[in-house]
C-alpha positions as CSV (number, residue, x, y, z in Angstrom):
1,M,-6.8,-15.9,-4.8
2,E,-7.7,-13.2,-2.2
3,K,-4.8,-11.2,-2.8
4,N,-5.8,-10.5,-6.5
5,I,-8.8,-8.8,-5.7
6,F,-6.6,-6.2,-4.2
7,E,-3.9,-6.5,-7.2
8,K,-6.5,-6.1,-9.7
9,F,-7.3,-3.1,-7.9
10,L,-4.0,-1.5,-7.5
11,F,-3.7,-2.3,-11.1
12,D,-6.9,-0.5,-12.6
13,K,-6.5,2.1,-9.6
14,G,-2.9,2.6,-9.5
15,I,-0.1,4.4,-10.7
16,D,2.2,2.4,-12.3
17,L,6.1,3.2,-11.3
18,S,8.1,0.7,-13.5
19,K,8.2,4.0,-16.1
20,E,10.0,5.8,-13.8
21,G,12.3,3.2,-12.8
22,T,10.9,1.9,-9.4
23,S,8.6,-1.7,-9.1
24,G,5.1,-0.9,-7.4
25,Y,2.0,0.7,-7.4
26,L,1.2,4.2,-5.9
27,L,-2.4,5.2,-5.2
28,S,-4.2,8.6,-4.2
29,Y,-5.6,9.8,-1.0
30,D,-9.6,8.6,-1.4
31,N,-8.1,5.3,-3.2
32,T,-5.4,4.3,-0.2
33,L,-8.4,4.5,1.9
34,E,-10.4,2.0,-0.3
35,A,-6.8,-0.2,-0.5
36,I,-7.2,-0.5,3.2
37,N,-11.2,-1.2,3.1
38,I,-10.3,-4.3,0.6
39,L,-7.5,-5.5,2.4
40,E,-9.0,-5.5,5.5
41,R,-12.3,-7.2,4.0
42,L,-9.5,-10.1,3.1
43,Q,-7.8,-9.8,6.1
44,I,-4.4,-9.2,4.6
45,P,-2.5,-7.2,7.0
46,I,-0.5,-3.9,6.5
47,L,3.0,-3.7,6.9
48,G,3.4,-0.2,6.3
49,G,3.9,2.5,3.1
50,D,5.8,5.1,1.6
51,V,4.5,8.4,0.8
52,F,5.3,9.8,-2.3
53,V,4.0,13.2,-3.4
54,K,3.7,14.6,-7.4
55,E,6.1,17.1,-9.0
56,N,6.1,18.2,-12.4
57,D,4.8,15.4,-13.6
58,K,7.2,13.1,-11.5
59,Y,6.8,10.8,-8.6
60,R,9.0,11.6,-5.5
61,L,9.2,9.9,-2.5
62,T,9.0,12.7,0.5
63,H,11.0,10.3,3.3
64,D,7.2,10.1,4.8
65,N,6.2,6.4,6.0
66,W,4.6,4.1,8.5
67,S,5.4,0.6,9.3
68,I,3.1,-1.5,11.6
69,E,5.6,-3.9,14.4
70,S,1.7,-5.4,15.8
71,S,0.6,-8.8,14.1
72,N,-2.8,-7.5,15.1
73,N,-4.9,-7.4,11.8
74,V,-7.0,-5.0,12.9
75,N,-4.0,-2.6,14.4
76,S,-2.6,-2.5,10.8
77,F,-5.7,-1.1,9.3
78,L,-6.2,1.2,12.3
79,K,-2.7,2.2,12.1
80,S,-2.8,3.2,8.4
81,R,-6.0,4.9,8.3
82,E,-4.4,7.1,11.4
83,Y,-1.3,7.9,9.5
84,I,-3.3,8.5,5.9
85,S,-5.1,10.5,7.6
86,L,-2.4,13.4,8.7
87,F,-2.3,14.1,4.9
88,A,-6.1,14.6,4.3
89,D,-4.8,18.6,4.2
90,K,-2.7,17.3,0.6
91,K,-4.5,15.1,-0.8
92,N,-4.8,16.0,-3.9
93,I,-0.5,15.9,-4.2
94,S,0.0,12.9,-1.4
95,Y,0.4,9.8,-3.0
96,F,0.8,6.3,-1.2
97,M,2.5,2.8,-1.6
98,I,1.2,0.0,0.6
99,V,3.2,-2.8,2.2
100,T,1.3,-5.9,2.5
101,K,2.6,-9.0,4.0
């Protein structure tokens, strides 16, 4: 049931990639940070994620990504925030897909 809160957030705030032939949801920079806060409250570990950019009304995978090898939940939230912050200067064009356990 707790994961449903995160899934609802993705549905409400995310960009559904099924229209582009890919499964999953992208989140804006600010919504990604909010999603990490939700996952932290729910104690749902983050395994990593991918970075996309918007070009000509399409979302393109940049091949930038992060992965968490630690089983420590706190570490997964911290490392995810640190990685996302690397894109702060590009936050208007960067989108993120979070992978959870």
